[in-house]
N, C-alpha and C positions, 0 to 999 in steps of 0.2 A: 327519199329525202324530201323534206318539206320544201315548199316554195314560198317565196314572199309574194304578197299581193299588193294591189294599188294602195290599200290602206296603210300597209307598212311603208311603202315608198313615200307617201304623203307625210307619215310620222317622221321619217328620216329627214325630209325637207324641213319640217317644223323644228326639229332638234338642231340641225346644222345652222339654221337661221338664228338660233339663240346663243351660239357660241360667241362670247364677247371677245373683243380685241384684247390681246394679251394672254389668252387662254387657248388651249387645244383640247380636242376630244379624240379618242381612238375609235377605229372602226368597230371594235368589239363593244366599246362603251355605247356608241350610238345604236348598235344592234340590240343590246340588252335593254336600253331605255325605250327602244321602239317595240319591245315585246318579243324579240326573236334572238335570244342570246347566242344562238349558233350561227347567226347570219352576218358575221364580220365581212366575209368575202363579198357578199351581196351588197353590203353598204358601199364597198369600193366600186362595184359595178354601177350602182345607182349614181355615184359621184361622177362617173364618166358621162352620163347623159342628163344629169340634173340641171336645174336652172343656173345659168352663169352668174346671176346676182348673189347667190349664196356663198358664204365664206368657206368653200371646200378646202382651201389651203390650210385651214385650221384643223383639218382631220389628218391624223398621222397613225402609224401602226403602234402597237402596244409598247414598243421600246422607244417611241418618239421618232422613228425613221420616216423619211420622206418617201413619197410614191414614185416608183420608177416609171409608172405609166401616166404621170401627171401631164395633162395636155400642155403643149407649148414648151416642151423641153425636158420631160422626165424629172429626175431629181434636181437638176440645175434650174429648171423652170420653177419647180416647187420652192426651191431655196430662194430664188429671186423674188417671188411674190411674198413669201414669209418675211424676208429681210426688208422689203419695201413697207411691210405692215409693222415693222419694229421688232421682230423676233430675232434672237441670236440662233444661228444654225451652225453646228459644229462642222469640222472638216470632213467627218464621215456621214454627213447629210442627216443629222438628227437634231431634235430639240430636246430640252430637258423636260420630259413628260411628267416627272414627279413634281417638279416645281410649277409647271404650267397647266396641269390637268384641270379642266373645268369640272366643277362639282355643282350641278344644278340643284336648286332648292327642293 
C-alpha cells in the first residue's frame, strides 16, 4: 500500500484551511484534492495530529457523519463545535453533506 508523505500532509492542511464557514468537506474529498484519492483514512489520521487552528470540525465522512474519534468528546464533541459554528447536526450525528459540501474553484 502506498504511504502519504509530508507533502500530502501539508496539502491536507492547506485544503482544510480553505473550508469556509457554512460548508463541509469529506475525508475522501480532501484526499482526492490532495492527490491521493485512496487516502481518506489517512486524512482522518492527519486530522488527529494536525494544527489545532485549522477547522477540522468541518471535515466529515461521505455521508455527513461526525467523527467518533473527535478530540474532546467523540461525536458529541464534534456536534458541539459544529453547532457553535452555526451548523445543524441531526439526532444521528450527521450534517446534510449534499447541501453543505464545499466545492473549491
